[in-house]
N, C-alpha and C positions, 0 to 999 in steps of 0.2 A: 334180258337176263344174261348173267355172265358168270364166269368162273375165275377165281384167283386164289392167292395164298395156298399154292399147290401143296398137297400132301401126297405121299406115295401110296395112293389107294387103288390105282389102276394096276391090276395084276396080270392082265393078258393083253396081247397086242393082236389086232386084226391083221391078217395077211393080205397081200395084194389081191389074191384070188377072192377073199371074202368081200372086198370092196367092189368087185366087178361082176354083178349078176348077169346071167345070160340075157335076161329081159329085164329092163328097168321100169317097173310099174309106177315109179315116182315121177319120171321125166315128163315135163310139159314144155312145149315150145310156143312162144308168142313173138312173132316178128324175129328180130335178131337175138332175143333173149330166150334162154332155156333154163328151167330149174330142174335139178337132178342131184343125185348123190355123187360125191367125189369118187373117182374111179382109180386113183393112183396116189401115191405119196407126194408126187409133184403137185397135184391139185390141192392136196391138204396143205402143203407148204404155201401155196398161193393164197389159200384162205387165211392162214396164219399171218401172212404178210399184210393182207387187207385189214385184219383185226389189229395188227400193230399200228398201221397208219391211222385207223379211227380212234383206238383207245389211247395210244401213247403219244402220237404226234398231234392229232386233232383235239383230243379231250384231256391231254396232259396227265394221264396216269403215269405211275412210276414203274418203269420196266426193271427187271433184274439185269445184271451185267450180261448174262447169256442171251437174253432176249435182245438187248441193245446191240450186241455184237452181230446178230443175225438179222436184225430188223424184222423179227417175227414174234408173235405172241403164241406161246405154247406151254403145255404142261402135260402131266401124265394122263389126264382125262382124254386127251386127243387120241390116245392109243385104243380106247375102247368105244369111242363115240362114232356114230355116223355123221358125216359132214354134208349138210345140204347146201348146195351152191346155186347162185344165179350166174350164169355164164353168158357173156355177150359175144356172139360169134363174129362180130365185126372187129373184135380186138384179138390180139395174139398173146400167147404165153401166159405168164402169171397175171398180166393186166386184164385178161378176159374174165377173171373171177371178180364180180362186182357186188356180190352179196353172199352172206353165209349165215347159217344157223347150225348149232351143234346139238345133236340128238342122242340121248342115252336111254335105252329101253330097260325096263325092269328085268327082263329075262337075261339080259347081258350081264347084269351085276349078280344074278343068280341068288337072290335073297339076302345079299350082304348090303344092308341099308347104308352103311358108312361109305360105300363106294360111290354113292351119289354126292355130287358137289354140295347140294343144298344142305346135306347133313352136317357140313362144317359150320353152318350158321344157324340152322333150325333143327328142332327135334321133330323129325318126320315120322316117328313111330306110330302116331295116330292113323297114318295112311295104311298101316299094316294091321290095324285092329280088325277083329271079327266083324264088327258093325260095318266098317268102311269096305272091307273086302266083299261083303254081301252086296253092297251097292254096285260093285264093279262087275258082278256076274261072270267071273272067270276071265275078265280082260286084264290088261296090264297098264302100268303107269309109264309115262314118257317124260323125262326131264329135258327141258329146253335151256339153251345157254349160248353165250358168245354171239349174240345176234348183232350184225352190223351190215350197213350198205354203203358203198362208195358215195361220196358227196354228190357226184354228178348223176346218180341214179336214184336219188331219194324222192321217188314219186309214188303215187297211189298204185300205179301199174306194177312197179317192181314189188311193192309190199304185197299186193294181191297175188302176184306170181309165187312169191315165197310161201304164202299161206295156202295156195293151191297145192304146192308140193307137200307141205305139212299135212294137209287134209288127206292126200293120197297115202302118205306114210302111215297116218293113223288107221286108214282103212286096211292097208296091207298088213299091219302088225297088230290089229285088234286092240287098239288103245282105248281106255275108258276116261282117263284124266291126264292132262298136262300139268306140269308144275315146274317151279324154278324160282330164281331170285331176279327181281327187276330193280332198277336203280333210279333214284332221284339225285340230282346234282347237289353236292354240298355235304359236309360232315357234321353239321350242327342241327340235330333234329328239331330243336326249338325254333330255328329259323324256317323250318318246313312244317310248322305246326298246323297250318291250314290244310294242305293236302293230306298230311298224315292223319289228322283228325277225321277228315272226310272218309278216307279209306277205312279207318278203324270203325267209325260209326255206321257206315253204309254197307260195307262189303265184307265184314269179318267172317272168317270160317266158322261154320256152326259148331256148337259146343261138342257135338257127338264125335267130331274128328278135328278138333282144334289143334292146329300146328302153331307152336310158339317158338320164338327165338330162343336159342340156348341161353340159360340163365346168366352166364358170364358176359354175354354179348347183348343182352336185352336192352333196348331203348324204348321208352314209352312212346305211344302214338296218340293217346287220347288227351291231348292238351286242351281241346275245346269240346264242350257238350254239343250234342246234335243241333240244338236251337241256336248255337253260336256260330255255326258254319254256314257261310254263304256258298251254296252249292256251285253256282256258275263260276265264281272266282276260284274256288278250290279245284275244279276240273281244269280250268285254264292253267293252273300251276303244275299240272301233272305232265310228265314227258309223253310224247306221242305213243310209245310202246305200251305204257301202262294204260293210257286211254283206250288203246285198241283192245287190250285184254278186258277192260271194263265193259266195252261195247259187246263183247262176246259172253259176258256173264260170269266173270271170274270171281273167286273168293280171295280175300287177303288174310294172311296169317297174323297172329297176335305178336306185336313187337317188331321194331325195326332194328337193323344192324348197321353200324358205321364201318365203312371200308376205307381206311386211310390211304391205301395204295391207289385206289381208283378215284378218291375224292368224292365218294358217293355215300348215300344212305340207302340201304337195301330193304325191300319188302318181299314177302313171300307170296307167290301167285299160285293158285290152284284153279284149274279151268276144266270143267266138263267138256267133252268133245262134241256133244250132239249139235250144238249151234254152229261149230266150225264146219262140220261136214255139210250141214244144210246150206251154209252160206257160200262155201268155196268149192265144193266138188263140181258144181255146174259151170264154173268160170272157164272161159277160153275153149269150150267144146265146139 
């Protein structure tokens, strides 16, 4: 999941003190690796530098001139998000940050739906309907984005460590659902018709809280009927992040969105947290 096409929707900035809790209930250590929240603007800058390396240098997204000048991926959303980091204590300085996820809680945006990045691509108002709020039982939403891991650390161990941190964050902040935008490489949805059709036919968000791509951005996903989709081949065509969300039981929104800047086709992910907590809270104890 990622954020781009920045809009000036972030109205407040976290202070250095806000980022440095007296006790960090999110932190988990496993060998030389630790997952925890960023504790300084310097650490956030290191996460932005890692994002730049992965998104713009490795994946050939198109940076703005300002990003290129600093070799960092940044936007206004960074100011209001928590930044989950994987830190390797065997490395020093900015090089120690080897993985990151950006987290934006519902209570931070204070009811202003358009302050979520996903609202730039999808109509997320169904997540604020009376029906859906009743399913949440007073808990809140969490938007995930800007996930990336240094190439040398792309192992199951690192991914599990990140998700252990997310599971603890969910527990700490009383989260009911995760959501955000995940990407498939390529900007021609028809060339992605097999995986898109599979996601549409098998995982679509229920009608009672159906999230759809904004009308001006909507790209069809249902190129193939269910009986025309070869499931095993379709799943092989999905990126690892999306496959991970599917294994945890996610829903997929109606409609894809093409992102020319990143060279991707985005889909909307909605994930109940119950299975995440069951699977990851026990790891590394």
